[in-house]
ZAMAR-681261 format. One record per residue: residue number from 0; residue in three letters; x, y, z of N, C-alpha, C in turn. Coordinates in pm, whole numbers, always signed. Layout:
<recs>
   seq   type      nc1      nc2      nc3     cac1     cac2     cac3      cc1      cc2      cc3
   NUM    ALA        X        Y        Z        X        Y        Z        X        Y        Z
...
</recs>
This chain:
<recs>
   seq   type      nc1      nc2      nc3     cac1     cac2     cac3      cc1      cc2      cc3
     0    MET   +15184   +12547    +2028   +15304   +12464    +2052   +15373   +12439    +1918
     1    ASN   +15504   +12441    +1919   +15580   +12417    +1797   +15556   +12275    +1749
     2    PRO   +15512   +12253    +1622   +15484   +12117    +1574   +15609   +12031    +1568
     3    ILE   +15726   +12095    +1548   +15848   +12015    +1540   +15879   +11953    +1676
     4    SER   +15869   +12035    +1785   +15896   +11982    +1918   +15794   +11878    +1957
     5    ARG   +15668   +11889    +1908   +15567   +11789    +1939   +15603   +11655    +1876
     6    ARG   +15654   +11659    +1754   +15688   +11533    +1687   +15806   +11465    +1753
     7    ARG   +15893   +11538    +1820   +16012   +11479    +1880   +15982   +11411    +2013
     8    ARG   +15870   +11434    +2069   +15838   +11374    +2200   +15787   +11231    +2183
     9    LEU   +15832   +11145    +2274   +15780   +11009    +2276   +15648   +11006    +2351
    10    PRO   +15554   +10923    +2305   +15432   +10902    +2384   +15467   +10851    +2522
    11    ALA   +15389   +10892    +2620   +15422   +10859    +2760   +15441   +10709    +2781
    12    GLY   +15355   +10627    +2720   +15364   +10483    +2742   +15490   +10422    +2686
    13    LEU   +15547   +10485    +2581   +15668   +10430    +2520   +15789   +10444    +2612
    14    TRP   +15785   +10541    +2704   +15895   +10552    +2799   +15906   +10426    +2885
    15    THR   +15791   +10375    +2928   +15791   +10253    +3009   +15838   +10133    +2927
    16    VAL   +15789   +10123    +2803   +15831   +10013    +2715   +15981   +10019    +2691
    17    TRP   +16031   +10140    +2664   +16174   +10156    +2640   +16255   +10116    +2762
    18    ALA   +16208   +10155    +2881   +16281   +10124    +3004   +16288    +9974    +3029
    19    TRP   +16176    +9903    +3006   +16177    +9758    +3025   +16261    +9688    +2918
    20    LEU   +16267    +9746    +2800   +16356    +9691    +2697   +16502    +9704    +2740
    21    MET   +16534    +9813    +2809   +16669    +9828    +2862   +16702    +9722    +2966
    22    VAL   +16603    +9688    +3050   +16622    +9581    +3148   +16647    +9448    +3077
    23    ALA   +16564    +9421    +2975   +16581    +9296    +2900   +16716    +9292    +2830
    24    LEU   +16756    +9405    +2771   +16885    +9410    +2704   +16999    +9388    +2802
    25    GLY   +16985    +9444    +2923   +17087    +9423    +3025   +17098    +9277    +3064
    26    GLY   +16983    +9211    +3081   +16985    +9068    +3115   +17048    +8984    +3005
    27    VAL   +17013    +9014    +2880   +17072    +8941    +2768   +17222    +8965    +2761
    28    SER   +17265    +9088    +2787   +17408    +9121    +2782   +17485    +9045    +2889
    29    ILE   +17428    +9036    +3009   +17495    +8962    +3116   +17504    +8814    +3080
    30    GLY   +17394    +8757    +3028   +17396    +8618    +2987   +17497    +8593    +2878
    31    ALA   +17503    +8682    +2779   +17600    +8667    +2671   +17742    +8681    +2723
    32    GLY   +17761    +8771    +2821   +17893    +8788    +2879   +17942    +8663    +2951
    33    ILE   +17849    +8594    +3019   +17886    +8470    +3088   +17918    +8360    +2987
    34    VAL   +17832    +8345    +2887   +17854    +8241    +2786   +17983    +8269    +2708
    35    GLY   +18010    +8397    +2680   +18129    +8433    +2603   +18256    +8442    +2685
    36    GLY   +18248    +8417    +2816   +18367    +8421    +2899   +18411    +8559    +2942
    37    ILE   +18331    +8661    +2913   +18365    +8797    +2956   +18339    +8815    +3105
    38    LEU   +18233    +8753    +3153   +18198    +8760    +3295   +18202    +8620    +3355
    39    ALA   +18242    +8612    +3481   +18237    +8485    +3554   +18092    +8456    +3594
    40    PRO   +18053    +8328    +3598   +17916    +8295    +3638   +17879    +8346    +3777
    41    SER   +17977    +8369    +3862   +17949    +8415    +3998   +17886    +8554    +4002
    42    VAL   +17885    +8624    +3887   +17819    +8755    +3885   +17670    +8740    +3914
    43    LEU   +17612    +8626    +3877   +17471    +8602    +3906   +17447    +8591    +4057
    44    LEU   +17542    +8529    +4128   +17529    +8521    +4274   +17531    +8661    +4336
    45    ASP   +17616    +8746    +4281   +17624    +8882    +4333   +17495    +8959    +4308
    46    ILE   +17438    +8943    +4189   +17313    +9013    +4156   +17200    +8967    +4247
    47    VAL   +17190    +8836    +4266   +17084    +8781    +4351   +17101    +8827    +4495
    48    SER   +17225    +8844    +4540   +17248    +8885    +4679   +17196    +9025    +4707
    49    PHE   +17170    +9103    +4604   +17117    +9238    +4622   +16965    +9242    +4610
    50    TRP   +16900    +9126    +4626   +16756    +9122    +4606   +16679    +9216    +4700
    51    PRO   +16727    +9246    +4823   +16649    +9340    +4905   +16631    +9477    +4839
    52    LEU   +16725    +9517    +4755   +16712    +9647    +4690   +16601    +9650    +4585
    53    VAL   +16554    +9531    +4545   +16444    +9526    +4449   +16317    +9587    +4509
    54    VAL   +16314    +9592    +4642   +16198    +9654    +4709   +16181    +9799    +4664
    55    ILE   +16292    +9866    +4636   +16283   +10008    +4597   +16203   +10025    +4469
    56    PRO   +16238    +9955    +4359   +16155    +9972    +4238   +16013    +9919    +4255
    57    LEU   +15991    +9818    +4340   +15857    +9766    +4360   +15769    +9870    +4431
    58    VAL   +15824    +9931    +4535   +15749   +10034    +4606   +15724   +10153    +4514
    59    THR   +15826   +10188    +4436   +15810   +10299    +4342   +15700   +10269    +4241
    60    ALA   +15696   +10145    +4191   +15593   +10106    +4094   +15454   +10116    +4156
    61    LEU   +15441   +10075    +4283   +15311   +10080    +4350   +15263   +10225    +4365
    62    VAL   +15355   +10313    +4405   +15317   +10453    +4422   +15276   +10515    +4289
    63    LEU   +15351   +10486    +4184   +15320   +10543    +4054   +15193   +10485    +3995
    64    TRP   +15165   +10358    +4025   +15043   +10296    +3975   +14921   +10365    +4035
    65    ARG   +14932   +10402    +4161   +14820   +10470    +4226   +14800   +10611    +4169
    66    ARG   +14907   +10672    +4125   +14897   +10807    +4068   +14859   +10804    +3920
    67    ARG   +14855   +10688    +3860   +14820   +10672    +3720   +14912   +10758    +3630
    68    SER   +15041   +10755    +3660   +15137   +10830    +3580   +15204   +10736    +3482
    69    ALA   +15170   +10749    +3353   +15222   +10657    +3252   +15372   +10676    +3230
    70    ARG   +15415   +10802    +3217   +15557   +10825    +3192   +15641   +10787    +3312
    71    ALA   +15591   +10813    +3431   +15667   +10778    +3551   +15676   +10627    +3569
    72    GLY   +15598   +10551    +3492   +15609   +10405    +3499   +15743   +10354    +3453
    73    ALA   +15821   +10440    +3385   +15956   +10399    +3343   +16055   +10401    +3458
    74    VAL   +16018   +10466    +3569   +16111   +10479    +3680   +16151   +10345    +3741
    75    PRO   +16055   +10252    +3773   +16095   +10125    +3834   +16195   +10044    +3751
    76    PRO   +16171   +10023    +3620   +16273    +9947    +3545   +16407   +10020    +3536
    77    LEU   +16406   +10153    +3532   +16532   +10226    +3530   +16607   +10210    +3662
    78    LEU   +16533   +10208    +3773   +16596   +10182    +3901   +16654   +10042    +3906
    79    LEU   +16580    +9946    +3849   +16625    +9808    +3850   +16753    +9791    +3769
    80    ILE   +16758    +9850    +3650   +16877    +9836    +3566   +16995    +9909    +3629
    81    THR   +16967   +10016    +3704   +17075   +10087    +3774   +17135   +10000    +3884
    82    ILE   +17048    +9931    +3958   +17096    +9842    +4065   +17181    +9730    +4006
    83    VAL   +17134    +9670    +3896   +17209    +9561    +3833   +17344    +9611    +3782
    84    ALA   +17345    +9728    +3721   +17471    +9785    +3671   +17569    +9812    +3786
    85    LEU   +17515    +9857    +3899   +17600    +9882    +4016   +17663    +9753    +4066
    86    VAL   +17583    +9646    +4074   +17634    +9518    +4123   +17739    +9462    +4027
    87    VAL   +17714    +9470    +3898   +17812    +9421    +3801   +17943    +9500    +3812
    88    GLY   +17932    +9630    +3833   +18052    +9711    +3851   +18131    +9670    +3974
    89    LEU   +18062    +9648    +4088   +18130    +9602    +4209   +18191    +9463    +4188
    90    HIS   +18122    +9380    +4111   +18175    +9246    +4080   +18306    +9256    +4005
    91    LEU   +18310    +9339    +3903   +18432    +9353    +3822   +18546    +9414    +3903
    92    LEU   +18513    +9499    +4000   +18615    +9558    +4086   +18664    +9462    +4192
    93    GLY   +18594    +9347    +4208   +18636    +9247    +4305   +18607    +9283    +4448
    94    TRP   +18494    +9349    +4474   +18458    +9387    +4610   +18450    +9263    +4699
    95    SER   +18522    +9266    +4810   +18537    +9147    +4894   +18410    +9109    +4969
    96    LYS   +18308    +9195    +4972   +18185    +9165    +5045   +18085    +9086    +4960
    97    LEU   +18114    +9068    +4833   +18021    +8998    +4745   +18040    +8846    +4753
    98    PRO   +17936    +8769    +4720   +17950    +8623    +4719   +18059    +8574    +4625
    99    SER   +18087    +8647    +4518   +18189    +8604    +4422   +18328    +8601    +4484
   100    ALA   +18346    +8669    +4598   +18477    +8670    +4665   +18495    +8551    +4758
   101    ALA   +18395    +8466    +4768   +18403    +8352    +4861   +18514    +8256    +4823
   102    ALA   +18548    +8249    +4694   +18651    +8155    +4649   +18792    +8214    +4655
   103    ASP   +18805    +8342    +4687   +18937    +8402    +4701   +19008    +8341    +4821
   104    LEU   +19139    +8330    +4811   +19219    +8264    +4915   +19301    +8368    +4991
   105    ILE   +19288    +8370    +5124   +19360    +8464    +5208   +19450    +8386    +5302
   106    GLY   +19579    +8417    +5298   +19675    +8346    +5379   +19685    +8397    +5521
   107    PRO   +19779    +8344    +5599   +19797    +8386    +5739   +19864    +8523    +5745
   108    PRO   +19878    +8576    +5866   +19949    +8705    +5881   +20092    +8696    +5828
   109    THR   +20143    +8809    +5784   +20279    +8811    +5731   +20381    +8778    +5840
   110    GLN   +20498    +8731    +5799   +20599    +8689    +5895   +20737    +8714    +5835
   111    ASP   +20838    +8706    +5921   +20976    +8719    +5876   +21030    +8581    +5839
   112    GLY   +21156    +8579    +5798   +21217    +8452    +5761   +21197    +8421    +5614
   113    THR   +21226    +8297    +5579   +21214    +8251    +5440   +21087    +8171    +5422
   114    VAL   +21014    +8202    +5318   +20889    +8133    +5287   +20900    +8077    +5145
   115    SER   +20872    +7949    +5131   +20873    +7884    +5001   +20730    +7871    +4951
   116    LEU   +20708    +7913    +4829   +20573    +7906    +4772   +20578    +7844    +4633
   117    MET   +20492    +7746    +4611   +20482    +7679    +4481   +20339    +7692    +4431
   118    ILE   +20326    +7734    +4305   +20194    +7747    +4246   +20202    +7705    +4100
   119    SER   +20109    +7621    +4059   +20105    +7572    +3921   +19965    +7594    +3868
   120    LEU   +19956    +7666    +3755   +19826    +7703    +3702   +19827    +7696    +3550
   121    PRO   +19736    +7619    +3491   +19728    +7612    +3345   +19649    +7728    +3286
   122    GLY   +19686    +7848    +3324   +19615    +7967    +3279   +19692    +8090    +3319
   123    ALA   +19624    +8205    +3320   +19689    +8333    +3349   +19714    +8349    +3498
   124    LEU   +19834    +8394    +3532   +19871    +8420    +3671   +19948    +8551    +3677
   125    SER   +19899    +8644    +3756   +19972    +8769    +3779   +20019    +8771    +3924
   126    VAL   +20142    +8821    +3944   +20204    +8823    +4077   +20261    +8961    +4102
   127    ASP   +20233    +9015    +4221   +20297    +9140    +4261   +20303    +9147    +4413
   128    ALA   +20359    +9258    +4462   +20382    +9273    +4606   +20267    +9344    +4673
   129    GLY   +20250    +9315    +4801   +20146    +9380    +4881   +20190    +9387    +5026
   130    GLU   +20098    +9419    +5113   +20126    +9423    +5256   +20073    +9295    +5320
   131    ALA   +20009    +9305    +5435   +19948    +9188    +5499   +19821    +9150    +5422
   132    PRO   +19783    +9024    +5422   +19843    +8909    +5487   +19965    +8857    +5409
   133    LEU   +20011    +8737    +5448   +20130    +8680    +5384   +20110    +8663    +5234
   134    TYR   +19993    +8617    +5196   +19961    +8604    +5054   +19810    +8607    +5036
   135    THR   +19767    +8649    +4920   +19626    +8638    +4881   +19620    +8593    +4736
   136    VAL   +19521    +8514    +4706   +19495    +8472    +4568   +19353    +8514    +4535
   137    THR   +19340    +8602    +4439   +19210    +8654    +4398   +19176    +8603    +4260
   138    LEU   +19053    +8558    +4243   +19009    +8511    +4112   +18983    +8629    +4020
   139    ASP   +19029    +8619    +3897   +18993    +8717    +3797   +18842    +8708    +3775
   140    ARG   +18775    +8822    +3767   +18630    +8820    +3753   +18585    +8793    +3610
   141    ALA   +18679    +8774    +3519   +18642    +8731    +3384   +18623    +8580    +3383
   142    GLY   +18531    +8533    +3299   +18501    +8391    +3295   +18611    +8310    +3228
   143    GLY   +18610    +8181    +3251   +18710    +8092    +3193   +18684    +7950    +3238
   144    SER   +18788    +7867    +3231   +18774    +7726    +3265   +18851    +7687    +3391
   145    LEU   +18921    +7781    +3452   +19000    +7749    +3570   +18914    +7742    +3694
   146    GLY   +18961    +7660    +3789   +18890    +7646    +3915   +18940    +7745    +4020
   147    VAL   +18929    +7708    +4145   +18962    +7798    +4256   +19089    +7750    +4327
   148    PRO   +19159    +7839    +4399   +19284    +7801    +4465   +19260    +7732    +4599
   149    GLU   +19351    +7639    +4627   +19351    +7571    +4757   +19495    +7559    +4803
   150    ALA   +19523    +7594    +4928   +19660    +7599    +4978   +19687    +7489    +5080
   151    LEU   +19805    +7432    +5069   +19855    +7338    +5169   +19981    +7400    +5230
   152    GLU   +19977    +7426    +5361   +20088    +7492    +5428   +20158    +7393    +5521
   153    ARG   +20291    +7396    +5515   +20372    +7311    +5602   +20478    +7398    +5668
   154    SER   +20505    +7368    +5794   +20607    +7442    +5868   +20705    +7344    +5929
   155    ALA   +20833    +7368    +5903   +20938    +7281    +5958   +21059    +7367    +5993
   156    ASP   +21104    +7355    +6117   +21222    +7430    +6164   +21206    +7580    +6142
   157    GLY   +21084    +7628    +6160   +21059    +7771    +6147   +21042    +7821    +6007
   158    ALA   +21060    +7733    +5908   +21044    +7772    +5768   +20906    +7726    +5719
   159    LEU   +20839    +7812    +5646   +20704    +7783    +5597   +20709    +7748    +5450
   160    SER   +20639    +7642    +5414   +20627    +7600    +5275   +20480    +7599    +5237
   161    ILE   +20449    +7661    +5123   +20310    +7675    +5078   +20297    +7618    +4938
   162    ASP   +20200    +7532    +4920   +20171    +7474    +4789   +20027    +7511    +4752
   163    ILE   +20010    +7592    +4649   +19878    +7637    +4607   +19841    +7566    +4477
   164    ALA   +19731    +7493    +4480   +19688    +7416    +4364   +19545    +7452    +4326
   165    GLU   +19507    +7413    +4208   +19373    +7440    +4157   +19279    +7326    +4192
   166    ARG   +19159    +7358    +4233   +19055    +7258    +4253   +18925    +7305    +4186
   167    ASP   +18835    +7212    +4166   +18710    +7243    +4097   +18627    +7341    +4181
   168    GLY   +18585    +7448    +4117   +18503    +7547    +4186   +18355    +7534    +4158
   169    GLY   +18315    +7426    +4088   +18174    +7410    +4056   +18133    +7499    +3940
   170    ARG   +18004    +7505    +3915   +17954    +7579    +3801   +17962    +7731    +3819
   171    TRP   +17969    +7776    +3945   +17964    +7920    +3968   +18102    +7984    +3965
   172    PHE   +18202    +7915    +4017   +18334    +7977    +4031   +18429    +7922    +3924
   173    ARG   +18423    +7984    +3809   +18514    +7955    +3698   +18575    +8086    +3652
   174    THR   +18703    +8083    +3624   +18773    +8207    +3594   +18881    +8184    +3489
   175    LYS   +18932    +8291    +3433   +19039    +8279    +3334   +19178    +8286    +3398
   176    GLY   +19186    +8328    +3524   +19317    +8338    +3587   +19311    +8382    +3732
   177    TRP   +19427    +8380    +3796   +19440    +8419    +3936   +19533    +8539    +3948
   178    MET   +19514    +8614    +4056   +19603    +8725    +4090   +19661    +8697    +4228
   179    LEU   +19794    +8678    +4233   +19865    +8644    +4356   +19937    +8767    +4408
   180    LYS   +19911    +8800    +4534   +19977    +8914    +4598   +20056    +8862    +4717
   181    LEU   +20186    +8899    +4723   +20276    +8848    +4826   +20323    +8962    +4916
   182    ALA   +20333    +8933    +5046   +20380    +9033    +5142   +20528    +9062    +5120
   183    ARG   +20570    +9183    +5153   +20708    +9225    +5130   +20804    +9178    +5238
   184    ARG   +20756    +9142    +5356   +20844    +9118    +5470   +20933    +8995    +5456
   185    PRO   +20881    +8878    +5421   +20968    +8761    +5420   +21062    +8758    +5298
   186    VAL   +21157    +8666    +5304   +21239    +8634    +5188   +21172    +8517    +5116
   187    TRP   +21146    +8532    +4988   +21065    +8434    +4916   +21151    +8339    +4832
   188    SER   +21109    +8215    +4833   +21160    +8115    +4739   +21039    +8071    +4656
   189    LEU   +21036    +8112    +4529   +20916    +8098    +4448   +20935    +7997    +4336
   190    HIS   +20830    +7916    +4316   +20825    +7821    +4205   +20691    +7847    +4134
   191    LEU   +20697    +7916    +4022   +20576    +7961    +3954   +20565    +7894    +3817
   192    THR   +20452    +7827    +3796   +20424    +7763    +3668   +20294    +7819    +3614
   193    SER   +20300    +7876    +3494   +20180    +7936    +3434   +20201    +7948    +3284
   194    SER   +20093    +7926    +3210   +20100    +7943    +3066   +20096    +8090    +3025
   195    GLN   +20065    +8176    +3121   +20058    +8321    +3094   +20093    +8395    +3222
   196    LEU   +20222    +8402    +3251   +20269    +8460    +3377   +20306    +8607    +3358
   197    ASP   +20259    +8689    +3451   +20294    +8831    +3454   +20333    +8862    +3598
   198    ALA   +20464    +8862    +3626   +20511    +8873    +3763   +20598    +8997    +3781
   199    ASP   +20558    +9084    +3873   +20636    +9202    +3909   +20693    +9176    +4048
   200    LEU   +20821    +9137    +4053   +20885    +9098    +4178   +20984    +9202    +4227
   201    ARG   +20976    +9324    +4176   +21076    +9425    +4206   +21077    +9467    +4353
   202    GLU   +20964    +9455    +4422   +20956    +9500    +4560   +20966    +9384    +4659
   203    LEU   +21000    +9266    +4610   +21010    +9148    +4696   +21155    +9106    +4712
   204    ALA   +21186    +9050    +4829   +21317    +8990    +4851   +21310    +8845    +4804
   205    ILE   +21387    +8814    +4700   +21381    +8682    +4638   +21511    +8607    +4663
   206    ASP   +21502    +8493    +4726   +21619    +8407    +4745   +21640    +8319    +4623
   207    SER   +21532    +8257    +4577   +21539    +8174    +4457   +21407    +8184    +4382
   208    LEU   +21416    +8168    +4251   +21297    +8179    +4167   +21307    +8077    +4055
   209    SER   +21198    +8003    +4037   +21186    +7909    +3927   +21057    +7939    +3854
   210    VAL   +21067    +7965    +3723   +20948    +7992    +3643   +20942    +7893    +3527
   211    ASP   +20821    +7849    +3498   +20800    +7750    +3394   +20674    +7789    +3317
   212    GLY   +20682    +7790    +3185   +20566    +7825    +3103   +20600    +7935    +3005
   213    SER   +20532    +8049    +3017   +20561    +8164    +2931   +20512    +8290    +3001
   214    GLY   +20572    +8403    +2963   +20527    +8529    +3021   +20638    +8629    +3040
   215    VAL   +20615    +8721    +3134   +20708    +8831    +3162   +20734    +8836    +3312
   216    VAL   +20862    +8851    +3349   +20901    +8859    +3490   +20990    +8982    +3509
   217    LEU   +20954    +9066    +3606   +21033    +9184    +3641   +21107    +9154    +3769
   218    LEU   +21241    +9157    +3762   +21325    +9128    +3877   +21376    +9257    +3939
   219    GLY   +21384    +9259    +4071   +21431    +9375    +4143   +21578    +9367    +4176
   220    PRO   +21624    +9449    +4270   +21766    +9452    +4306   +21809    +9341    +4400
   221    SER   +21717    +9257    +4441   +21749    +9151    +4537   +21833    +9042    +4471
   222    PRO   +21944    +8998    +4537   +22020    +8885    +4483   +21932    +8761    +4475
   223    ALA   +21946    +8686    +4368   +21858    +8571    +4351   +21919    +8471    +4254
   224    ALA   +21881    +8344    +4272   +21913    +8239    +4177   +21786    +8207    +4101
   225    VAL   +21788    +8225    +3970   +21669    +8215    +3887   +21686    +8100    +3787
   226    THR   +21584    +8016    +3777   +21581    +7909    +3678   +21462    +7932    +3587
   227    VAL   +21487    +7929    +3456   +21383    +7961    +3359   +21363    +7844    +3264
   228    THR   +21235    +7803    +3252   +21198    +7698    +3157   +21078    +7747    +3077
   229    GLY   +21095    +7755    +2945   +20984    +7801    +2862   +21020    +7925    +2784
   230    THR   +20919    +8006    +2757   +20936    +8128    +2678   +20908    +8249    +2766
   231    PHE   +21015    +8322    +2800   +21000    +8432    +2895   +21081    +8553    +2854
   232    THR   +21033    +8669    +2899   +21109    +8793    +2896   +21138    +8832    +3039
   233    LEU   +21268    +8849    +3072   +21309    +8888    +3206   +21362    +9031    +3202
   234    ASP   +21308    +9115    +3287   +21357    +9252    +3301   +21436    +9263    +3429
   235    VAL   +21563    +9306    +3418   +21649    +9317    +3536   +21683    +9463    +3561
   236    THR   +21720    +9493    +3685   +21754    +9629    +3724   +21887    +9670    +3661
   237    PRO   +21895    +9788    +3601   +22023    +9833    +3546   +22131    +9839    +3654
   238    GLY   +22249    +9792    +3622   +22359    +9793    +3717   +22371    +9666    +3797
   239    ALA   +22273    +9576    +3786   +22282    +9449    +3858   +22391    +9362    +3795
   240    SER   +22453    +9279    +3878   +22552    +9185    +3830   +22481    +9054    +3793
   241    VAL   +22462    +9035    +3664   +22381    +8922    +3616   +22472    +8820    +3546
   242    GLU   +22460    +8696    +3586   +22532    +8586    +3524   +22429    +8494    +3459
   243    VAL   +22439    +8477    +3327   +22344    +8395    +3253   +22412    +8264    +3214
   244    HIS   +22346    +8154    +3250   +22396    +8022    +3213   +22296    +7959    +3116
   245    GLY   +22337    +7945    +2990   +22248    +7891    +2889   +22226    +7992    +2778
   246    SER   +22139    +7957    +2686   +22113    +8041    +2569   +22005    +8144    +2600
   247    ALA   +22035    +8272    +2567   +21938    +8380    +2589   +21978    +8499    +2505
   248    ALA   +21881    +8583    +2474   +21907    +8711    +2410   +21929    +8814    +2519
   249    VAL   +22045    +8881    +2517   +22081    +8972    +2625   +22108    +9112    +2569
   250    PRO   +22110    +9214    +2656   +22139    +9351    +2608   +22279    +9361    +2549
   251    SER   +22296    +9457    +2461   +22427    +9479    +2402   +22526    +9523    +2510
   252    GLY   +22650    +9481    +2496   +22751    +9516    +2595   +22774    +9409    +2699
   253    TRP   +22690    +9308    +2703   +22713    +9199    +2797   +22822    +9108    +2742
   254    GLU   +22904    +9059    +2831   +23023    +8980    +2792   +22988    +8832    +2780
   255    PRO   +23023    +8769    +2666   +23003    +8624    +2653   +23095    +8548    +2749
   256    THR   +23047    +8436    +2802   +23126    +8348    +2888   +23125    +8209    +2828
   257    ASP   +23185    +8115    +2899   +23191    +7978    +2847   +23053    +7917    +2828
   258    ASP   +22958    +7951    +2914   +22826    +7888    +2904   +22712    +7990    +2898
   259    GLY   +22745    +8117    +2870   +22637    +8216    +2864   +22688    +8357    +2851
   260    TYR   +22642    +8443    +2943   +22677    +8585    +2936   +22692    +8641    +3077
   261    ARG   +22762    +8755    +3083   +22778    +8826    +3210   +22755    +8975    +3185
   262    SER   +22678    +9039    +3272   +22652    +9182    +3257   +22770    +9261    +3312
   263    PRO   +22785    +9387    +3269   +22894    +9469    +3322   +22864    +9530    +3458
   264    GLY   +22747    +9508    +3511   +22708    +9570    +3637   +22782    +9513    +3756
   265    SER   +22778    +9588    +3866   +22845    +9544    +3988   +22750    +9546    +4108
   266    GLY   +22620    +9553    +4081   +22522    +9558    +4189   +22486    +9419    +4240
   267    ALA   +22357    +9402    +4271   +22309    +9274    +4325   +22341    +9161    +4229
   268    SER   +22382    +9047    +4285   +22422    +8932    +4205   +22300    +8845    +4173
   269    ILE   +22271    +8833    +4044   +22159    +8752    +3999   +22211    +8645    +3904
   270    SER   +22185    +8521    +3937   +22226    +8409    +3852   +22104    +8353    +3781
   271    ILE   +22108    +8352    +3647   +21994    +8306    +3568   +22036    +8181    +3491
   272    SER   +21971    +8070    +3520   +21997    +7944    +3450   +21882    +7917    +3354
   273    VAL   +21914    +7904    +3226   +21814    +7880    +3122   +21821    +7734    +3081
   274    THR   +21710    +7662    +3096   +21709    +7521    +3059   +21713    +7506    +2908
   275    GLU   +21761    +7394    +2865   +21777    +7368    +2721   +21641    +7371    +2650
   276    GLY   +21637    +7437    +2535   +21515    +7446    +2456   +21428    +7565    +2491
   277    SER   +21464    +7640    +2596   +21386    +7757    +2635   +21420    +7878    +2547
   278    GLN   +21328    +7969    +2536   +21350    +8093    +2462   +21336    +8209    +2560
   279    VAL   +21448    +8271    +2590   +21452    +8373    +2696   +21514    +8501    +2640
   280    VAL   +21447    +8613    +2669   +21497    +8745    +2635   +21519    +8821    +2766
   281    ILE   +21640    +8873    +2784   +21672    +8949    +2905   +21690    +9096    +2868
   282    LYS   +21617    +9182    +2940   +21624    +9326    +2916   +21658    +9397    +3045
   283    GLU   +21707    +9520    +3031   +21730    +9605    +3147   +21616    +9705    +3158
   284    LEU   +21562    +9720    +3279   +21449    +9810    +3302   +21484    +9954    +3269
</recs>
């Protein structure tokens, strides 16, 4: 046998030690991720929920113990770390069947007409369009200090009003932000407050929009009355007829008016009111 190849081989028992070290390293990494805010504490609930799969490495360990195979003893811990890695991956993807999805908020079926929605969050909020249901709020799987969403719905004269607020989620459900998805069918009247807002509203019909805080908002071709408070970048559709009331940085070629600016476009009419002291940049997509 070649002496060089002999020196490169690990002793059979070290394979098992190495495999269990990988399990320990994985556990430490998950713990550090939770403490450091990279992972939400609810990842532990997801891992524990897969406890029946632990039977696989246990049975494997029993079979290998009877065969007295030292190197094959690394198989059970490798199976265990594979299962944990799989669960963490599903957790980060937000699989709805996991316990970590219990705090996600699912609204009623989508409907026509005008729907008013108000949401205030002292953290990151992303908004975009979806299909049914009317709305969903999903917790970001990264850790943080924010709680879970709770909705209060009111209906009057056929119009629906929704108020989504934060409540304490306990030690397990803490997150850095929410992801709000809105159905395309209704006409929306939105009041969004967030210290880190990322809203893509291009596929939604917007009657009125009020944003407070800071972030980026993408507006579509829908006519809308927009009120902005805070530090925001607004992206509007090229060719839209935009009237700006207040101080803002606008694209070149826009015409100054008595209280703001007017775009040269002749498309959908968008009125943007900038509150005093706000810092707003308007761009064309």
